[in-house]
Structure formats: structure tokens, C-alpha cells
N, CA, C and O atoms as a Tinker XYZ file with bonds, in Angstrom:
   348  protein
     1  N     26.316000    3.248000  -11.199000    73     2
     2  CA    26.869000    2.068000  -11.791000    64     1     3
     3  C     27.540000    1.212000  -10.722000    63     2     4     5
     4  O     28.164000    1.718000   -9.789000    81     3
     5  N     27.398000   -0.040000  -10.881000    73     3     6
     6  CA    27.937000   -0.980000   -9.909000    64     5     7
     7  C     29.210000   -1.623000  -10.458000    63     6     8     9
     8  O     29.376000   -1.769000  -11.669000    81     7
     9  N     30.094000   -2.001000   -9.555000    73     7    10
    10  CA    31.316000   -2.695000   -9.939000    64     9    11
    11  C     31.110000   -4.196000  -10.068000    63    10    12    13
    12  O     32.015000   -4.925000  -10.476000    81    11
    13  N     29.889000   -4.659000   -9.710000    73    11    14
    14  CA    29.609000   -6.086000   -9.800000    64    13    15
    15  C     29.494000   -6.509000  -11.249000    63    14    16    17
    16  O     28.992000   -5.756000  -12.082000    81    15
    17  N     29.962000   -7.725000  -11.557000    73    15    18
    18  CA    29.844000   -8.198000  -12.949000    64    17    19
    19  C     28.377000   -8.435000  -13.312000    63    18    20    21
    20  O     27.549000   -8.725000  -12.448000    81    19
    21  N     28.079000   -8.309000  -14.583000    73    19    22
    22  CA    26.726000   -8.534000  -15.096000    64    21    23
    23  C     26.342000  -10.000000  -14.914000    63    22    24    25
    24  O     27.120000  -10.899000  -15.235000    81    23
    25  N     25.134000  -10.233000  -14.395000    73    23    26
    26  CA    24.657000  -11.604000  -14.223000    64    25    27
    27  C     24.160000  -12.142000  -15.554000    63    26    28    29
    28  O     23.565000  -11.399000  -16.336000    81    27
    29  N     24.392000  -13.418000  -15.825000    73    27    30
    30  CA    23.851000  -13.993000  -17.066000    64    29    31
    31  C     22.325000  -14.091000  -16.972000    63    30    32    33
    32  O     21.775000  -14.411000  -15.918000    81    31
    33  N     21.673000  -13.817000  -18.063000    73    31    34
    34  CA    20.208000  -13.832000  -18.101000    64    33    35
    35  C     19.704000  -15.226000  -18.438000    63    34    36    37
    36  O     19.287000  -15.486000  -19.567000    81    35
    37  N     19.742000  -16.114000  -17.468000    73    35    38
    38  CA    19.276000  -17.482000  -17.649000    64    37    39
    39  C     17.774000  -17.546000  -17.401000    63    38    40    41
    40  O     17.223000  -16.622000  -16.802000    81    39
    41  N     17.093000  -18.600000  -17.841000    73    39    42
    42  CA    15.664000  -18.734000  -17.561000    64    41    43
    43  C     15.353000  -18.703000  -16.055000    63    42    44    45
    44  O     14.334000  -18.145000  -15.649000    81    43
    45  N     16.209000  -19.289000  -15.238000    73    43    46
    46  CA    16.000000  -19.270000  -13.788000    64    45    47
    47  C     16.094000  -17.860000  -13.246000    63    46    48    49
    48  O     15.285000  -17.465000  -12.406000    81    47
    49  N     17.070000  -17.094000  -13.712000    73    47    50
    50  CA    17.227000  -15.706000  -13.279000    64    49    51
    51  C     15.983000  -14.891000  -13.643000    63    50    52    53
    52  O     15.472000  -14.129000  -12.823000    81    51
    53  N     15.507000  -15.056000  -14.869000    73    51    54
    54  CA    14.329000  -14.319000  -15.327000    64    53    55
    55  C     13.099000  -14.721000  -14.522000    63    54    56    57
    56  O     12.300000  -13.861000  -14.152000    81    55
    57  N     12.933000  -16.019000  -14.242000    73    55    58
    58  CA    11.801000  -16.491000  -13.455000    64    57    59
    59  C     11.777000  -15.845000  -12.075000    63    58    60    61
    60  O     10.742000  -15.337000  -11.644000    81    59
    61  N     12.924000  -15.862000  -11.374000    73    59    62
    62  CA    12.954000  -15.287000  -10.028000    64    61    63
    63  C     12.876000  -13.770000  -10.055000    63    62    64    65
    64  O     12.351000  -13.164000   -9.121000    81    63
    65  N     13.386000  -13.149000  -11.102000    73    63    66
    66  CA    13.252000  -11.701000  -11.234000    64    65    67
    67  C     11.771000  -11.331000  -11.326000    63    66    68    69
    68  O     11.318000  -10.395000  -10.666000    81    67
    69  N     11.026000  -12.064000  -12.140000    73    67    70
    70  CA     9.593000  -11.817000  -12.272000    64    69    71
    71  C      8.869000  -12.150000  -10.968000    63    70    72    73
    72  O      7.985000  -11.405000  -10.544000    81    71
    73  N      9.234000  -13.254000  -10.332000    73    71    74
    74  CA     8.596000  -13.671000   -9.082000    64    73    75
    75  C      8.799000  -12.647000   -7.968000    63    74    76    77
    76  O      7.887000  -12.401000   -7.179000    81    75
    77  N      9.992000  -12.047000   -7.899000    73    75    78
    78  CA    10.300000  -11.097000   -6.831000    64    77    79
    79  C      9.915000   -9.656000   -7.165000    63    78    80    81
    80  O     10.134000   -8.759000   -6.351000    81    79
    81  N      9.354000   -9.423000   -8.333000    73    79    82
    82  CA     8.965000   -8.073000   -8.722000    64    81    83
    83  C      7.603000   -7.722000   -8.128000    63    82    84    85
    84  O      6.652000   -8.495000   -8.235000    81    83
    85  N      7.520000   -6.554000   -7.503000    73    83    86
    86  CA     6.239000   -6.119000   -6.948000    64    85    87
    87  C      5.217000   -5.870000   -8.049000    63    86    88    89
    88  O      4.025000   -6.105000   -7.850000    81    87
    89  N      5.664000   -5.401000   -9.194000    73    87    90
    90  CA     4.726000   -5.122000  -10.287000    64    89    91
    91  C      4.042000   -6.382000  -10.796000    63    90    92    93
    92  O      2.892000   -6.324000  -11.231000    81    91
    93  N      4.724000   -7.513000  -10.749000    73    91    94
    94  CA     4.097000   -8.771000  -11.152000    64    93    95
    95  C      2.857000   -9.039000  -10.313000    63    94    96    97
    96  O      1.795000   -9.367000  -10.844000    81    95
    97  N      2.997000   -8.898000   -9.013000    73    95    98
    98  CA     1.890000   -9.168000   -8.101000    64    97    99
    99  C      0.814000   -8.104000   -8.198000    63    98   100   101
   100  O     -0.369000   -8.409000   -8.043000    81    99
   101  N      1.199000   -6.855000   -8.451000    73    99   102
   102  CA     0.215000   -5.789000   -8.603000    64   101   103
   103  C     -0.608000   -5.990000   -9.870000    63   102   104   105
   104  O     -1.825000   -5.804000   -9.857000    81   103
   105  N      0.052000   -6.369000  -10.966000    73   103   106
   106  CA    -0.673000   -6.608000  -12.212000    64   105   107
   107  C     -1.595000   -7.814000  -12.062000    63   106   108   109
   108  O     -2.743000   -7.779000  -12.506000    81   107
   109  N     -1.101000   -8.871000  -11.444000    73   107   110
   110  CA    -1.932000  -10.062000  -11.225000    64   109   111
   111  C     -3.156000   -9.728000  -10.365000    63   110   112   113
   112  O     -4.268000  -10.155000  -10.677000    81   111
   113  N     -2.956000   -8.976000   -9.295000    73   111   114
   114  CA    -4.081000   -8.586000   -8.439000    64   113   115
   115  C     -5.057000   -7.700000   -9.200000    63   114   116   117
   116  O     -6.269000   -7.873000   -9.075000    81   115
   117  N     -4.556000   -6.760000   -9.981000    73   115   118
   118  CA    -5.431000   -5.910000  -10.776000    64   117   119
   119  C     -6.236000   -6.708000  -11.783000    63   118   120   121
   120  O     -7.418000   -6.441000  -11.997000    81   119
   121  N     -5.594000   -7.690000  -12.400000    73   119   122
   122  CA    -6.282000   -8.548000  -13.356000    64   121   123
   123  C     -7.397000   -9.338000  -12.669000    63   122   124   125
   124  O     -8.507000   -9.431000  -13.193000    81   123
   125  N     -7.107000   -9.901000  -11.508000    73   123   126
   126  CA    -8.120000  -10.676000  -10.771000    64   125   127
   127  C     -9.266000   -9.781000  -10.331000    63   126   128   129
   128  O    -10.430000  -10.162000  -10.448000    81   127
   129  N     -8.946000   -8.591000   -9.824000    73   127   130
   130  CA    -9.990000   -7.650000   -9.406000    64   129   131
   131  C    -10.863000   -7.272000  -10.595000    63   130   132   133
   132  O    -12.085000   -7.191000  -10.471000    81   131
   133  N    -10.241000   -7.040000  -11.743000    73   131   134
   134  CA   -10.988000   -6.688000  -12.948000    64   133   135
   135  C    -11.921000   -7.815000  -13.383000    63   134   136   137
   136  O    -13.072000   -7.569000  -13.742000    81   135
   137  N    -11.427000   -9.035000  -13.350000    73   135   138
   138  CA   -12.245000  -10.186000  -13.742000    64   137   139
   139  C    -13.431000  -10.371000  -12.794000    63   138   140   141
   140  O    -14.530000  -10.720000  -13.224000    81   139
   141  N    -13.197000  -10.133000  -11.492000    73   139   142
   142  CA   -14.259000  -10.352000  -10.509000    64   141   143
   143  C    -15.297000   -9.240000  -10.475000    63   142   144   145
   144  O    -16.491000   -9.516000  -10.359000    81   143
   145  N    -14.861000   -7.984000  -10.575000    73   143   146
   146  CA   -15.774000   -6.876000  -10.308000    64   145   147
   147  C    -16.369000   -6.208000  -11.540000    63   146   148   149
   148  O    -17.462000   -5.647000  -11.453000    81   147
   149  N    -15.700000   -6.246000  -12.672000    73   147   150
   150  CA   -16.230000   -5.568000  -13.857000    64   149   151
   151  C    -17.574000   -6.135000  -14.308000    63   150   152   153
   152  O    -18.465000   -5.351000  -14.633000    81   151
   153  N    -17.769000   -7.456000  -14.344000    73   151   154
   154  CA   -19.090000   -7.951000  -14.757000    64   153   155
   155  C    -20.240000   -7.481000  -13.852000    63   154   156   157
   156  O    -21.390000   -7.435000  -14.289000    81   155
   157  N    -19.936000   -7.138000  -12.612000    73   155   158
   158  CA   -20.988000   -6.697000  -11.685000    64   157   159
   159  C    -21.418000   -5.255000  -11.949000    63   158   160   161
   160  O    -22.524000   -4.863000  -11.577000    81   159
   161  N    -20.547000   -4.454000  -12.593000    73   159   162
   162  CA   -20.873000   -3.040000  -12.766000    64   161   163
   163  C    -21.094000   -2.630000  -14.222000    63   162   164   165
   164  O    -21.440000   -1.478000  -14.483000    81   163
   165  N    -20.903000   -3.535000  -15.167000    73   163   166
   166  CA   -21.041000   -3.175000  -16.576000    64   165   167
   167  C    -22.519000   -3.061000  -16.955000    63   166   168   169
   168  O    -23.300000   -3.973000  -16.683000    81   167
   169  N    -22.909000   -1.935000  -17.585000    73   167   170
   170  CA   -24.297000   -1.808000  -18.057000    64   169   171
   171  C    -24.549000   -2.767000  -19.234000    63   170   172   173
   172  O    -23.635000   -3.022000  -20.018000    81   171
   173  N    -25.745000   -3.288000  -19.366000    73   171   174
   174  CA   -26.016000   -4.265000  -20.419000    64   173   175
   175  C    -25.896000   -3.698000  -21.839000    63   174   176   177
   176  O    -25.622000   -4.455000  -22.771000    81   175
   177  N    -26.090000   -2.402000  -22.027000    73   175   178
   178  CA   -26.049000   -1.825000  -23.368000    64   177   179
   179  C    -24.671000   -1.275000  -23.752000    63   178   180   181
   180  O    -24.555000   -0.562000  -24.749000    81   179
   181  N    -23.640000   -1.588000  -22.989000    73   179   182
   182  CA   -22.291000   -1.088000  -23.259000    64   181   183
   183  C    -21.654000   -1.872000  -24.402000    63   182   184   185
   184  O    -21.746000   -3.098000  -24.452000    81   183
   185  N    -21.013000   -1.158000  -25.313000    73   183   186
   186  CA   -20.380000   -1.813000  -26.465000    64   185   187
   187  C    -19.155000   -2.617000  -26.010000    63   186   188   189
   188  O    -18.723000   -2.510000  -24.862000    81   187
   189  N    -18.606000   -3.422000  -26.927000    73   187   190
   190  CA   -17.428000   -4.235000  -26.613000    64   189   191
   191  C    -16.234000   -3.333000  -26.280000    63   190   192   193
   192  O    -15.475000   -3.626000  -25.356000    81   191
   193  N    -16.069000   -2.254000  -27.019000    73   191   194
   194  CA   -14.971000   -1.323000  -26.731000    64   193   195
   195  C    -15.134000   -0.717000  -25.332000    63   194   196   197
   196  O    -14.157000   -0.544000  -24.604000    81   195
   197  N    -16.360000   -0.404000  -24.974000    73   195   198
   198  CA   -16.626000    0.132000  -23.638000    64   197   199
   199  C    -16.337000   -0.890000  -22.551000    63   198   200   201
   200  O    -15.802000   -0.547000  -21.497000    81   199
   201  N    -16.688000   -2.135000  -22.804000    73   199   202
   202  CA   -16.399000   -3.194000  -21.832000    64   201   203
   203  C    -14.896000   -3.379000  -21.643000    63   202   204   205
   204  O    -14.417000   -3.537000  -20.519000    81   203
   205  N    -14.161000   -3.358000  -22.746000    73   203   206
   206  CA   -12.703000   -3.501000  -22.663000    64   205   207
   207  C    -12.112000   -2.336000  -21.874000    63   206   208   209
   208  O    -11.259000   -2.532000  -21.008000    81   207
   209  N    -12.574000   -1.116000  -22.182000    73   207   210
   210  CA   -12.072000    0.058000  -21.467000    64   209   211
   211  C    -12.406000   -0.024000  -19.974000    63   210   212   213
   212  O    -11.583000    0.348000  -19.137000    81   211
   213  N    -13.582000   -0.498000  -19.640000    73   211   214
   214  CA   -13.959000   -0.647000  -18.232000    64   213   215
   215  C    -13.061000   -1.667000  -17.541000    63   214   216   217
   216  O    -12.650000   -1.450000  -16.401000    81   215
   217  N    -12.750000   -2.778000  -18.211000    73   215   218
   218  CA   -11.830000   -3.771000  -17.655000    64   217   219
   219  C    -10.452000   -3.159000  -17.403000    63   218   220   221
   220  O     -9.849000   -3.378000  -16.352000    81   219
   221  N     -9.960000   -2.389000  -18.377000    73   219   222
   222  CA    -8.646000   -1.766000  -18.233000    64   221   223
   223  C     -8.647000   -0.762000  -17.075000    63   222   224   225
   224  O     -7.685000   -0.700000  -16.309000    81   223
   225  N     -9.707000    0.012000  -16.947000    73   223   226
   226  CA    -9.779000    0.989000  -15.847000    64   225   227
   227  C     -9.819000    0.300000  -14.485000    63   226   228   229
   228  O     -9.131000    0.730000  -13.559000    81   227
   229  N    -10.604000   -0.751000  -14.349000    73   227   230
   230  CA   -10.672000   -1.484000  -13.083000    64   229   231
   231  C     -9.337000   -2.168000  -12.797000    63   230   232   233
   232  O     -8.906000   -2.217000  -11.646000    81   231
   233  N     -8.676000   -2.696000  -13.834000    73   231   234
   234  CA    -7.355000   -3.299000  -13.658000    64   233   235
   235  C     -6.373000   -2.254000  -13.131000    63   234   236   237
   236  O     -5.589000   -2.546000  -12.228000    81   235
   237  N     -6.407000   -1.042000  -13.683000    73   235   238
   238  CA    -5.507000    0.021000  -13.227000    64   237   239
   239  C     -5.799000    0.417000  -11.782000    63   238   240   241
   240  O     -4.873000    0.665000  -11.009000    81   239
   241  N     -7.055000    0.476000  -11.419000    73   239   242
   242  CA    -7.413000    0.784000  -10.034000    64   241   243
   243  C     -6.927000   -0.337000   -9.118000    63   242   244   245
   244  O     -6.384000   -0.067000   -8.047000    81   243
   245  N     -7.117000   -1.588000   -9.526000    73   243   246
   246  CA    -6.624000   -2.725000   -8.741000    64   245   247
   247  C     -5.119000   -2.695000   -8.588000    63   246   248   249
   248  O     -4.594000   -2.991000   -7.514000    81   247
   249  N     -4.413000   -2.335000   -9.665000    73   247   250
   250  CA    -2.951000   -2.213000   -9.598000    64   249   251
   251  C     -2.557000   -1.129000   -8.608000    63   250   252   253
   252  O     -1.621000   -1.306000   -7.828000    81   251
   253  N     -3.267000   -0.011000   -8.636000    73   251   254
   254  CA    -2.915000    1.129000   -7.789000    64   253   255
   255  C     -3.122000    0.842000   -6.301000    63   254   256   257
   256  O     -2.348000    1.313000   -5.468000    81   255
   257  N     -4.144000    0.086000   -5.967000    73   255   258
   258  CA    -4.446000   -0.120000   -4.543000    64   257   259
   259  C     -3.720000   -1.316000   -3.931000    63   258   260   261
   260  O     -3.847000   -1.555000   -2.731000    81   259
   261  N     -2.972000   -2.064000   -4.718000    73   259   262
   262  CA    -2.327000   -3.264000   -4.179000    64   261   263
   263  C     -0.825000   -3.098000   -3.969000    63   262   264   265
   264  O     -0.088000   -4.083000   -4.001000    81   263
   265  N     -0.363000   -1.878000   -3.755000    73   263   266
   266  CA     1.062000   -1.646000   -3.531000    64   265   267
   267  C      1.580000   -2.302000   -2.262000    63   266   268   269
   268  O      2.587000   -3.009000   -2.292000    81   267
   269  N      0.899000   -2.072000   -1.151000    73   267   270
   270  CA     1.334000   -2.642000    0.138000    64   269   271
   271  C      1.259000   -4.167000    0.156000    63   270   272   273
   272  O      2.213000   -4.812000    0.590000    81   271
   273  N      0.146000   -4.772000   -0.306000    73   271   274
   274  CA     0.123000   -6.241000   -0.343000    64   273   275
   275  C      1.208000   -6.830000   -1.243000    63   274   276   277
   276  O      1.777000   -7.872000   -0.918000    81   275
   277  N      1.499000   -6.184000   -2.361000    73   275   278
   278  CA     2.546000   -6.688000   -3.261000    64   277   279
   279  C      3.913000   -6.619000   -2.589000    63   278   280   281
   280  O      4.723000   -7.534000   -2.737000    81   279
   281  N      4.173000   -5.550000   -1.858000    73   279   282
   282  CA     5.446000   -5.429000   -1.143000    64   281   283
   283  C      5.555000   -6.523000   -0.084000    63   282   284   285
   284  O      6.621000   -7.112000    0.098000    81   283
   285  N      4.454000   -6.793000    0.611000    73   283   286
   286  CA     4.449000   -7.841000    1.631000    64   285   287
   287  C      4.719000   -9.205000    0.997000    63   286   288   289
   288  O      5.509000   -9.991000    1.520000    81   287
   289  N      4.058000   -9.483000   -0.133000    73   287   290
   290  CA     4.245000  -10.770000   -0.813000    64   289   291
   291  C      5.696000  -10.949000   -1.248000    63   290   292   293
   292  O      6.285000  -12.004000   -1.011000    81   291
   293  N      6.278000   -9.933000   -1.881000    73   291   294
   294  CA     7.653000  -10.068000   -2.362000    64   293   295
   295  C      8.643000  -10.177000   -1.214000    63   294   296   297
   296  O      9.637000  -10.895000   -1.322000    81   295
   297  N      8.387000   -9.476000   -0.120000    73   295   298
   298  CA     9.262000   -9.595000    1.052000    64   297   299
   299  C      9.237000  -11.019000    1.604000    63   298   300   301
   300  O     10.286000  -11.587000    1.906000    81   299
   301  N      8.050000  -11.591000    1.735000    73   299   302
   302  CA     7.922000  -12.968000    2.235000    64   301   303
   303  C      8.571000  -13.979000    1.282000    63   302   304   305
   304  O      9.239000  -14.912000    1.726000    81   303
   305  N      8.372000  -13.789000   -0.027000    73   303   306
   306  CA     8.980000  -14.706000   -0.994000    64   305   307
   307  C     10.508000  -14.628000   -0.962000    63   306   308   309
   308  O     11.187000  -15.653000   -1.024000    81   307
   309  N     11.041000  -13.417000   -0.865000    73   307   310
   310  CA    12.495000  -13.260000   -0.787000    64   309   311
   311  C     13.037000  -13.916000    0.470000    63   310   312   313
   312  O     14.076000  -14.576000    0.438000    81   311
   313  N     12.326000  -13.731000    1.581000    73   311   314
   314  CA    12.767000  -14.342000    2.833000    64   313   315
   315  C     12.711000  -15.866000    2.742000    63   314   316   317
   316  O     13.589000  -16.554000    3.263000    81   315
   317  N     11.675000  -16.394000    2.079000    73   315   318
   318  CA    11.515000  -17.833000    1.941000    64   317   319
   319  C     12.610000  -18.428000    1.047000    63   318   320   321
   320  O     13.244000  -19.419000    1.412000    81   319
   321  N     12.826000  -17.821000   -0.120000    73   319   322
   322  CA    13.775000  -18.369000   -1.079000    64   321   323
   323  C     15.226000  -18.000000   -0.782000    63   322   324   325
   324  O     16.123000  -18.819000   -0.981000    81   323
   325  N     15.462000  -16.795000   -0.316000    73   323   326
   326  CA    16.827000  -16.329000   -0.134000    64   325   327
   327  C     17.308000  -16.377000    1.308000    63   326   328   329
   328  O     18.514000  -16.333000    1.555000    81   327
   329  N     16.405000  -16.464000    2.249000    73   327   330
   330  CA    16.801000  -16.480000    3.651000    64   329   331
   331  C     17.426000  -15.153000    4.043000    63   330   332   333
   332  O     16.830000  -14.099000    3.824000    81   331
   333  N     18.615000  -15.192000    4.618000    73   331   334
   334  CA    19.288000  -13.980000    5.063000    64   333   335
   335  C     20.154000  -13.360000    3.976000    63   334   336   337
   336  O     20.730000  -12.293000    4.189000    81   335
   337  N     20.259000  -13.996000    2.825000    73   335   338
   338  CA    21.066000  -13.425000    1.751000    64   337   339
   339  C     20.362000  -12.206000    1.185000    63   338   340   341
   340  O     19.156000  -12.238000    0.940000    81   339
   341  N     21.094000  -11.157000    0.981000    73   339   342
   342  CA    20.537000   -9.956000    0.354000    64   341   343
   343  C     21.386000   -9.592000   -0.844000    63   342   344   345
   344  O     22.534000  -10.018000   -0.974000    81   343
   345  N     20.805000   -8.810000   -1.699000    73   343   346
   346  CA    21.550000   -8.397000   -2.896000    64   345   347
   347  C     21.697000   -6.920000   -2.924000    63   346   348
   348  O     22.295000   -6.376000   -3.853000    81   347
């Protein structure tokens, strides 16, 4: 537990919290990877449920492999927006 007072949850705070979160960038990258690569590997006779499951699996793989790039992105964004200030 921290002795710091609770920050108010303003729209700006929520926006930057999401922007600086590594998971935001990992999910976005997984989504893009899924959109780009799933149509190339889906068999033509696969049902809609199978296609959805394949998209979800590729999204999860994309999320898993983008840990380092997401950390790099959030580090650069924090440096750009916050400069030398740390929390």
C-alpha cells in the first residue's frame, strides 16, 4: 500500500493509463496480426465458429510474441510525454 493519495479517475488519466499500458499495444498487435494472417491460413470449408476460433488463437499468439515491442513502445511514449518525470 502506498501513502500517496488516490488520483482522480478523469478521462485524461484513463486515456494515458491505456496509452502507457503494455497490454494495450500487445492486444492491438495481436488483433492486427490476426486480421492479416488468418485469412491466408483458413481452409475454405471451415465453419464460422471455426473461423472465429482461428482468429482468437492467432490473436493470442500475436499477443504472446509482442511483449518486447510493446515494452519498447510504452517506454518511448513515457519518455516522450513525461520526459524525466517518473511515477
